[in-house]
C-alpha positions as CSV (number, residue, x, y, z in Angstrom):
1,V,49.9,169.2,-120.3
2,N,53.2,169.7,-118.6
3,R,56.7,170.8,-119.5
4,N,60.1,169.8,-118.0
5,V,62.5,172.7,-117.6
6,N,66.0,171.4,-116.8
7,F,67.8,174.5,-115.7
8,T,71.3,172.9,-115.7
9,N,72.9,169.7,-116.9
10,S,75.9,170.2,-114.7
11,C,76.1,167.4,-112.2
12,V,78.6,165.8,-109.9
13,K,76.8,162.5,-109.8
14,R,77.1,160.2,-112.8
15,C,73.9,158.2,-112.6
16,G,73.7,155.3,-114.9
17,F,70.2,156.2,-116.1
18,C,71.0,159.9,-116.9
19,A,72.1,160.5,-120.5
20,F,72.2,164.3,-120.4
21,S,74.4,165.2,-117.4
22,R,77.8,166.8,-117.7
23,T,80.4,167.6,-115.1
24,G,80.9,171.3,-114.2
25,I,83.9,171.5,-116.4
26,D,82.5,169.9,-119.6
27,E,82.2,172.3,-122.5
28,E,78.6,171.1,-123.0
29,A,77.5,172.0,-119.4
30,Y,74.9,174.8,-119.2
31,F,73.1,176.8,-116.6
32,L,69.9,178.6,-117.8
33,P,69.4,182.1,-116.5
34,I,66.1,182.7,-114.8
35,K,65.0,184.9,-117.7
36,E,65.3,181.9,-120.0
37,I,63.5,179.6,-117.6
38,L,60.6,182.0,-117.5
39,R,60.6,182.2,-121.3
40,R,60.2,178.5,-121.5
41,V,57.5,178.5,-118.8
42,G,55.6,181.2,-120.6
43,E,55.9,179.3,-123.9
44,A,54.5,176.1,-122.2
45,V,51.6,177.9,-120.6
46,D,50.7,179.6,-123.9
47,L,50.5,176.0,-125.3
48,G,48.2,174.9,-122.6
49,A,50.5,173.6,-119.8
50,T,49.0,173.4,-116.4
51,E,52.1,172.0,-114.7
52,I,55.8,172.9,-114.9
53,C,58.4,170.4,-113.8
54,V,61.7,171.9,-112.8
55,Q,64.7,169.7,-112.2
56,A,68.3,169.5,-112.8
57,G,71.5,167.7,-111.9
58,L,73.5,168.1,-108.7
59,A,75.4,171.2,-109.8
60,P,78.7,171.9,-108.1
61,N,79.0,175.2,-106.3
62,M,75.4,176.2,-106.9
63,H,74.0,178.6,-104.3
64,P,71.1,177.0,-102.5
65,D,69.0,180.2,-102.8
66,L,68.8,179.5,-106.6
67,Y,66.0,176.9,-105.9
68,I,64.0,179.5,-104.0
69,D,64.7,182.2,-106.7
70,I,63.5,179.9,-109.5
71,A,60.4,178.7,-107.8
72,T,59.5,182.3,-106.7
73,A,60.0,183.7,-110.2
74,I,57.8,180.9,-111.8
75,K,55.0,181.3,-109.3
76,E,55.1,185.1,-109.7
77,Q,54.7,184.7,-113.5
78,V,52.1,182.0,-113.5
79,P,50.6,181.6,-110.0
80,H,47.8,179.3,-111.3
81,V,50.1,176.7,-112.7
82,H,51.1,173.7,-110.6
83,L,54.9,173.7,-109.9
84,H,56.4,170.2,-109.5
85,A,60.0,171.1,-108.7
86,F,63.3,169.7,-107.5
87,S,64.2,166.2,-106.2
88,P,65.0,165.6,-102.6
89,E,68.6,164.9,-103.6
90,E,68.9,168.3,-105.2
91,I,67.6,170.1,-102.1
92,L,69.8,168.2,-99.6
């Protein structure tokens, strides 16, 4: 069992296959705080998840340390769960 946690839908790239992304100025754009990401992770693990997938769009002006902060927080909360996180394009 796994769960996808999309921590933001804000994205500068308008891929043809992505139906959920919004630009950074759209009213529907969101950025989940780490506390909410961890709540969703905990909920998934309580339901039997053994893998957490974390991905998002290419958010404008996002501090690159946020990737480290998210991964660290998840592994501290559930070190036994496999973390499948971030696409190469997000990191670069």
